[in-house]
VOGU-3710 file (C-alpha; in Angstrom, 3 decimals, decimal comma):
1> xxxxxxxxxx> 17,911/-21,887/40,872  15,938/-24,902/40,137  18,110/-27,584/38,314  16,592/-27,824/34,978  18,839/-30,557/33,189  19,123/-34,155/33,709  22,843/-34,930/34,796  24,435/-38,243/32,849  25,328/-40,690/35,691  27,768/-43,255/34,486
11> xxxxxxxxxx> 27,903/-46,905/35,742  31,631/-46,529/34,357  31,372/-50,388/33,286  32,741/-49,703/29,792  33,893/-52,051/27,559  37,282/-53,581/28,374  40,249/-51,448/27,773  43,791/-52,462/28,691  45,933/-51,000/31,522  45,345/-48,219/33,657
21> xxxxxxxxxx> 41,718/-47,165/32,663  40,571/-50,867/32,861  42,328/-50,831/36,255  40,676/-47,177/37,158  37,370/-48,663/35,888  37,431/-51,603/38,656  38,938/-49,524/41,359  35,960/-47,428/40,825  33,293/-49,940/41,205  35,034/-51,204/44,130
31> xxxxxxxxxx> 34,432/-47,696/45,526  37,883/-47,362/45,831  38,292/-43,515/44,574  41,576/-42,486/45,432  43,112/-45,384/43,081  40,368/-44,890/40,221  41,103/-41,038/40,762  45,290/-41,964/40,092  44,560/-44,674/37,363  41,984/-42,271/35,596
41> xxxxxxxxxx> 44,525/-38,889/35,711  47,343/-40,970/34,493  45,382/-41,941/31,393  43,586/-38,221/31,095  46,961/-36,369/31,225  47,951/-39,057/28,391  44,576/-37,491/26,356  42,048/-40,336/26,878  38,703/-38,781/26,538  36,952/-41,166/28,472
51> xxxxxxxxxx> 39,703/-41,002/31,267  39,064/-37,369/31,416  35,488/-37,896/31,445  35,789/-39,999/34,147  37,103/-37,402/36,060  34,784/-34,908/35,449  32,137/-37,146/36,859  34,355/-37,752/39,633  35,064/-33,813/40,161  31,590/-33,227/39,916
61> xxxxxxxxxx> 30,371/-35,487/42,334  33,068/-35,578/44,451  34,260/-39,328/44,250  37,328/-39,851/45,669  37,948/-35,682/45,925  36,316/-32,685/47,191  33,600/-31,615/44,704  34,745/-29,484/42,471  32,844/-28,107/39,550  35,255/-25,890/37,643
71> xxxxxxxxxx> 37,747/-28,789/37,904  35,221/-31,015/36,361  34,315/-28,493/33,434  37,902/-28,497/32,728  37,903/-32,385/32,360  34,414/-32,215/30,651  36,023/-29,548/28,159  39,181/-31,670/27,246  36,627/-34,864/26,774  34,199/-32,812/24,734
81> xxxxxxxxxx> 36,681/-31,400/22,493  37,592/-34,989/21,146  34,223/-35,775/20,385  33,177/-37,447/23,799  29,352/-37,356/23,548  28,629/-37,839/26,963  31,289/-35,110/27,920  29,542/-32,643/25,513  26,091/-33,346/27,130  27,583/-32,896/30,916
91> xxxxxxxxxx> 29,167/-29,389/29,551  25,574/-28,655/28,357  24,515/-29,122/31,915  27,196/-27,579/33,441  26,706/-24,176/31,600  22,631/-24,626/32,286  23,055/-25,054/35,923  25,694/-22,454/36,043  27,966/-25,032/37,669  31,926/-24,127/37,710
101> xxxxxxxxxx> 31,044/-21,547/34,910  28,681/-18,488/34,451  25,219/-19,848/33,774  24,760/-19,485/30,114  21,520/-20,991/28,546  23,281/-20,520/24,934  26,058/-22,469/25,239  24,200/-24,798/27,163  21,975/-25,485/24,071  25,175/-25,464/21,847
111> xxxxxxxxxx> 26,510/-28,120/23,798  23,363/-30,427/23,813  23,168/-29,631/20,422  26,231/-31,255/19,423  25,754/-33,937/21,517  22,168/-34,514/20,103  23,906/-34,319/16,617  26,103/-37,223/17,724  23,016/-39,113/18,806  22,778/-38,810/22,541
121> xxxxxxxxxx> 18,853/-38,887/23,449  19,380/-37,106/26,919  21,104/-34,321/25,297  18,041/-33,789/22,774  15,610/-33,656/25,853  17,538/-30,999/27,462  18,073/-28,973/24,236  14,067/-28,674/24,506  14,138/-28,123/27,975  16,825/-24,682/27,562
131> xxxxxxxxxx> 15,044/-23,767/24,630  11,556/-22,858/26,165  14,077/-20,743/28,677  15,395/-18,561/25,456  14,395/-16,245/22,945  14,486/-17,594/19,091  17,419/-15,113/18,601  19,028/-16,970/21,424  18,460/-20,213/19,728  19,547/-19,445/16,559
141> xxxxxxxxxx> 22,895/-18,013/18,068  23,297/-21,429/19,697  22,269/-23,297/16,534  25,269/-21,061/15,086  27,564/-21,600/17,470  27,031/-25,300/17,291  27,485/-25,460/13,516  30,720/-23,541/13,949  31,960/-26,014/16,890  31,280/-28,923/14,248
151> xxxxxxxx> 32,937/-27,435/11,421  36,504/-26,340/13,778  36,422/-30,206/15,180  34,990/-29,402/18,712  37,949/-26,938/19,101  37,703/-23,526/20,355  33,993/-23,936/20,912  33,960/-21,607/24,427
//
């Protein structure tokens, strides 16, 4: 299947955070993926959304680990549930491309819609792309799902 969606690439050079997360970013920038993975995992397991997002990217791109879309989706979902807009976008990409999860344009649209509502311009573009592949009823359903997800503060959206 042709990939229709633009995948968010991260430079992983965020504002300065103290501790293991910052050390993980520095290690990633040096291509020391083993150290980055350990640092991000430690912080992700504590619930840090940015670390969860970074783990999602590492698994999606096979950086320091075997490429594993299922594991990538798991970490993106955890970060998305905390309002991480980039994770919401990437979760939409995973649904749109059927990577690590059953391909579902309605859920892709829902996540793109949520990320777009949070100001992500790339999500707006991807939402337009996937909408061209959907019926009006599917778009209506995706919009309803997005509203419900937002009302639940991103919990139990899938």
